[in-house]
C-alpha positions as CSV (number, residue, x, y, z in Angstrom):
1,X,100.4,3.0,80.6
2,X,98.9,5.4,78.0
3,X,96.4,3.8,75.6
4,X,95.5,0.9,77.9
5,X,91.8,2.0,77.7
6,X,91.0,1.8,74.0
7,X,87.7,1.8,72.2
8,X,86.6,0.8,68.7
9,X,83.4,1.0,66.9
10,X,82.3,-2.4,65.6
11,X,80.1,-1.2,62.8
12,X,79.8,1.9,60.6
13,X,80.4,3.5,57.3
14,X,84.0,2.4,57.2
15,X,86.1,2.6,54.1
16,X,87.8,-0.8,54.7
17,X,86.4,-4.0,56.1
18,X,88.2,-7.2,57.4
19,X,86.2,-10.4,56.8
20,X,86.2,-13.5,58.9
21,X,84.5,-16.6,57.7
22,X,83.5,-19.5,60.0
23,X,83.1,-22.9,58.6
24,X,79.7,-24.2,59.8
25,X,78.5,-27.6,58.6
26,X,74.9,-28.6,58.0
27,X,74.9,-30.9,61.0
28,X,78.4,-30.7,62.6
29,X,79.1,-27.4,64.2
30,X,81.9,-26.1,66.5
31,X,81.1,-25.0,70.0
32,X,80.5,-21.3,70.9
33,X,83.6,-20.8,73.0
34,X,85.8,-22.6,70.4
35,X,84.5,-20.4,67.6
36,X,85.1,-17.2,69.6
37,X,88.6,-18.1,70.6
38,X,89.5,-19.2,67.1
39,X,88.1,-15.9,65.6
40,X,90.2,-13.9,68.1
41,X,93.3,-15.9,67.1
42,X,92.6,-15.4,63.5
43,X,92.6,-11.6,63.9
44,X,95.9,-11.8,65.8
45,X,97.4,-14.0,63.1
46,X,96.8,-11.5,60.4
47,X,98.0,-8.6,62.5
48,X,101.3,-10.5,63.2
49,X,101.8,-11.8,59.7
50,X,104.8,-10.4,57.8
51,X,102.6,-9.7,54.8
52,X,100.7,-7.1,57.0
53,X,103.8,-5.0,57.8
54,X,106.4,-2.9,56.1
55,X,106.2,-3.4,52.3
56,X,104.2,-6.7,52.6
57,X,101.5,-7.4,50.1
58,X,98.7,-6.6,52.7
59,X,100.5,-3.8,54.5
60,X,98.9,-0.8,52.6
61,X,95.4,-2.2,53.1
62,X,96.0,-3.0,56.8
63,X,97.2,0.5,57.4
64,X,94.2,2.1,55.6
65,X,91.9,-0.2,57.6
66,X,93.4,0.6,61.0
67,X,93.6,4.3,60.3
68,X,89.8,4.4,60.2
69,X,87.2,2.4,62.1
70,X,88.4,-1.1,62.6
71,X,85.5,-2.8,61.0
72,X,85.2,-6.6,61.1
73,X,82.4,-8.7,59.5
74,X,81.8,-12.3,60.3
75,X,80.2,-14.6,57.8
76,X,79.7,-18.4,57.6
77,X,80.2,-21.0,54.9
78,X,80.1,-24.7,54.3
79,X,81.0,-27.1,51.5
80,X,81.6,-25.5,48.1
81,X,81.2,-22.0,49.6
82,X,83.9,-22.7,52.1
83,X,86.3,-24.1,49.4
84,X,85.8,-21.1,47.2
85,X,86.5,-18.7,50.1
86,X,89.5,-20.7,51.1
87,X,91.0,-20.2,47.6
88,X,91.2,-16.5,48.2
89,X,94.3,-14.9,49.9
90,X,94.0,-15.1,53.7
91,X,94.9,-17.2,56.7
92,X,93.0,-20.2,58.0
93,X,93.1,-20.8,61.8
94,X,91.9,-24.1,63.1
95,X,91.4,-24.9,66.8
96,X,93.0,-28.0,68.4
97,X,90.3,-29.2,70.7
98,X,91.7,-30.5,74.0
99,X,91.2,-34.2,74.8
100,X,93.0,-35.3,78.0
101,X,94.4,-31.7,78.4
102,X,92.4,-29.1,80.2
103,X,91.0,-26.1,78.3
104,X,93.5,-23.3,78.3
105,X,96.5,-25.6,77.8
106,X,98.9,-24.6,75.0
107,X,97.6,-25.6,71.5
108,X,99.4,-28.4,69.7
109,X,101.5,-26.9,66.9
110,X,103.5,-28.9,64.3
111,X,105.3,-26.9,61.7
112,X,108.2,-29.1,61.0
113,X,107.0,-31.5,58.2
114,X,106.9,-31.0,54.5
115,X,103.3,-32.2,54.5
116,X,102.4,-29.4,56.9
117,X,104.0,-26.9,54.5
118,X,102.0,-28.2,51.6
119,X,98.8,-28.0,53.5
120,X,99.5,-24.5,54.6
121,X,100.2,-23.5,51.0
122,X,96.8,-25.0,50.0
123,X,95.0,-23.0,52.7
124,X,96.9,-19.8,51.7
125,X,99.2,-19.8,54.7
126,X,102.9,-19.2,54.6
127,X,105.1,-22.2,55.6
128,X,105.4,-22.1,59.3
129,X,102.0,-20.6,60.0
130,X,100.1,-23.1,62.2
131,X,96.5,-23.7,63.0
132,X,95.9,-23.0,66.7
133,X,93.2,-23.2,69.3
134,X,92.1,-24.3,72.8
135,X,88.3,-24.1,72.8
136,X,86.1,-26.3,75.0
137,X,83.0,-28.2,74.5
138,X,82.7,-28.4,70.7
139,X,81.6,-31.3,68.6
140,X,84.0,-30.4,65.8
141,X,87.0,-28.0,65.8
142,X,86.3,-24.5,64.8
143,X,87.8,-23.3,61.6
144,X,88.0,-19.6,60.7
145,X,89.6,-17.9,57.7
146,X,90.6,-14.3,57.9
147,X,91.0,-12.2,54.8
148,X,93.0,-8.9,54.4
149,X,90.8,-5.8,54.5
150,X,89.4,-4.4,51.3
151,X,87.2,-1.3,50.5
152,X,83.6,-2.0,51.3
153,X,82.7,-1.9,47.6
154,X,85.4,-4.3,46.7
155,X,84.6,-7.3,48.9
156,X,85.1,-10.4,46.7
157,X,81.8,-11.9,45.5
158,X,82.8,-15.3,47.0
159,X,82.6,-13.5,50.4
160,X,79.9,-10.9,49.8
161,X,77.3,-13.5,49.1
162,X,78.0,-15.5,52.3
163,X,75.4,-15.1,55.1
164,X,76.2,-12.8,58.0
165,X,73.2,-13.2,60.3
166,X,71.9,-16.3,62.0
167,X,75.1,-17.7,63.3
168,X,74.3,-19.1,66.8
169,X,76.3,-21.8,68.4
170,X,76.3,-23.5,71.8
171,X,78.8,-25.2,74.0
172,X,78.2,-28.9,74.8
173,X,79.5,-28.1,78.3
174,X,80.4,-24.9,80.2
175,X,84.0,-23.9,79.6
176,X,86.2,-24.2,82.7
177,X,88.2,-21.5,84.4
178,X,91.0,-20.1,82.2
179,X,94.5,-21.4,83.0
180,X,96.7,-19.0,85.0
181,X,98.6,-16.5,83.0
182,X,96.5,-16.9,79.8
183,X,95.1,-13.7,78.3
184,X,91.3,-13.6,78.7
185,X,88.8,-11.8,76.6
186,X,85.9,-11.1,79.0
187,X,82.4,-10.7,77.5
188,X,79.8,-8.4,79.0
189,X,77.3,-10.6,80.9
190,X,74.6,-8.0,80.5
191,X,74.4,-8.2,76.7
192,X,72.7,-10.7,74.4
193,X,74.7,-11.1,71.2
194,X,74.7,-13.7,68.4
195,X,77.7,-15.9,67.9
196,X,78.7,-13.9,64.8
197,X,78.4,-10.6,66.6
198,X,80.4,-11.9,69.6
199,X,83.1,-13.3,67.3
200,X,83.6,-9.8,65.8
201,X,83.7,-8.3,69.3
202,X,86.3,-10.6,70.7
203,X,88.3,-10.0,67.5
204,X,88.2,-6.3,68.3
205,X,89.3,-7.0,71.8
206,X,92.3,-9.1,70.7
207,X,93.1,-6.4,68.2
208,X,93.1,-3.6,70.9
209,X,95.3,-5.7,73.2
210,X,97.8,-6.2,70.4
211,X,97.9,-2.5,69.6
212,X,99.0,-1.6,73.2
213,X,101.2,-4.6,74.0
214,X,105.0,-4.0,74.3
215,X,107.0,-5.7,71.5
216,X,108.4,-8.3,73.8
217,X,104.9,-9.3,74.9
218,X,103.8,-9.5,71.3
219,X,106.7,-11.8,70.5
220,X,105.9,-14.1,73.4
221,X,102.2,-14.3,72.3
222,X,103.2,-15.2,68.8
223,X,105.6,-17.9,70.1
224,X,102.8,-19.2,72.4
225,X,100.4,-19.7,69.4
226,X,98.2,-16.7,70.5
227,X,96.9,-18.8,73.4
228,X,93.9,-17.1,74.9
229,X,90.5,-17.8,76.5
230,X,87.1,-16.2,76.0
231,X,84.8,-16.2,79.0
232,X,81.7,-14.4,80.1
233,X,82.4,-12.3,83.1
234,X,80.2,-12.3,86.2
235,X,78.4,-9.0,86.9
236,X,80.8,-8.2,89.7
237,X,83.9,-9.0,87.5
238,X,82.5,-6.9,84.8
239,X,82.2,-3.8,87.0
240,X,85.8,-4.2,88.0
241,X,87.1,-4.9,84.5
242,X,85.5,-1.7,83.0
243,X,87.3,0.4,85.7
244,X,90.6,-1.4,85.3
245,X,92.1,0.6,82.4
246,X,92.3,-2.5,80.3
247,X,91.3,-2.3,76.6
248,X,87.6,-2.3,76.2
249,X,85.5,-2.5,73.0
250,X,82.8,0.1,72.8
251,X,80.3,-0.7,70.0
252,X,78.7,1.8,67.7
253,X,75.4,0.0,68.2
254,X,74.3,-0.5,64.6
255,X,73.3,-4.1,65.2
256,X,72.1,-6.1,68.3
257,X,73.3,-3.7,71.0
258,X,72.7,-0.1,72.0
259,X,75.2,2.6,70.8
260,X,78.1,2.9,73.2
261,X,77.7,-0.6,74.7
262,X,80.9,-2.0,76.2
263,X,81.1,-5.5,74.9
264,X,84.4,-7.1,75.7
265,X,87.5,-6.3,77.9
266,X,90.9,-7.7,76.9
267,X,92.7,-8.8,80.0
268,X,96.3,-9.6,79.0
269,X,98.7,-10.2,81.9
270,X,101.3,-7.9,80.3
271,X,98.8,-5.0,80.5
272,X,98.4,-5.4,84.2
273,X,102.0,-4.7,85.1
C-alpha cells in the first residue's frame, strides 16, 4: 500500500504551527499515558472536524499547515491561563479514565443531552463533539485543547506565553496490554523524551496514520471515538515495527533527540491488511 511508510519532521522553520495545550494543575496531574493518548486523539479530532475540510473556517489554515512540515507544539496551562486558552477557537478533548473497565475499552461518550451541547459550546466544540479517552494510571483525567494552525508569528498571545518545556508526568501504575484490535502508537524504547515532546510525537504518528487510512477506516475510527493506545515498544518489537512499512515519525532533531531519530510507529489494524 503506497505511502504506508511516512515521515514527518517534528520541529523546524515551518510557516504554520498547530498548538496543543495540556491542563496541568499545581498538585493534581494526569498520568503520562493518559496525556499521550489524549493528545493523539486531539490531533485526530481536529483532522476529522468539518471545519478543517472543504470551505470550513479552518480548512485553508489546515491545508497550508499540512503542505509544509507538520509542526506541532505542546504547551501547558492551569487556572486562569487555561481558561483564557479555552476561550480561543479549538477543540477540547478530555479522557474518560477507566474504573472497573480495563484500559483500552471504548471511551464513554454521551452526546445526547442539551446540557452536553451547552458544555461543548462553552469549550468551543460543535454540538456532537465528545470528550474521549482511555488512559491508565492517572490521578486526574487528562484534558488537552487543540487549536487550528496559524503562522508562527501569529500565535495568539494567550498561547505564546504558555510554557513549553518542563512537562514531565508519570503513570501511577504501568499501563496494561492494549486491547485487541485497538490502534497502537508505539514509542521508541531507546529514546528519552519529555512528556511534552512525546505528546507531539504521538500526535504526529496519529496524523500519519490518518493520512494513509482508507476512508472507511477513518469513518470507523471516528465512530469509535478515536480509540487508541500509546505504549513503549520492547527493543525486539521496535526492530520489527520499523521494518513493517507502517507510518513512522522521523524527527528533525532540533530538541531532545538526534536528527533523523525514529520516535513513534503508528500501528493501525487497517494498515496491516
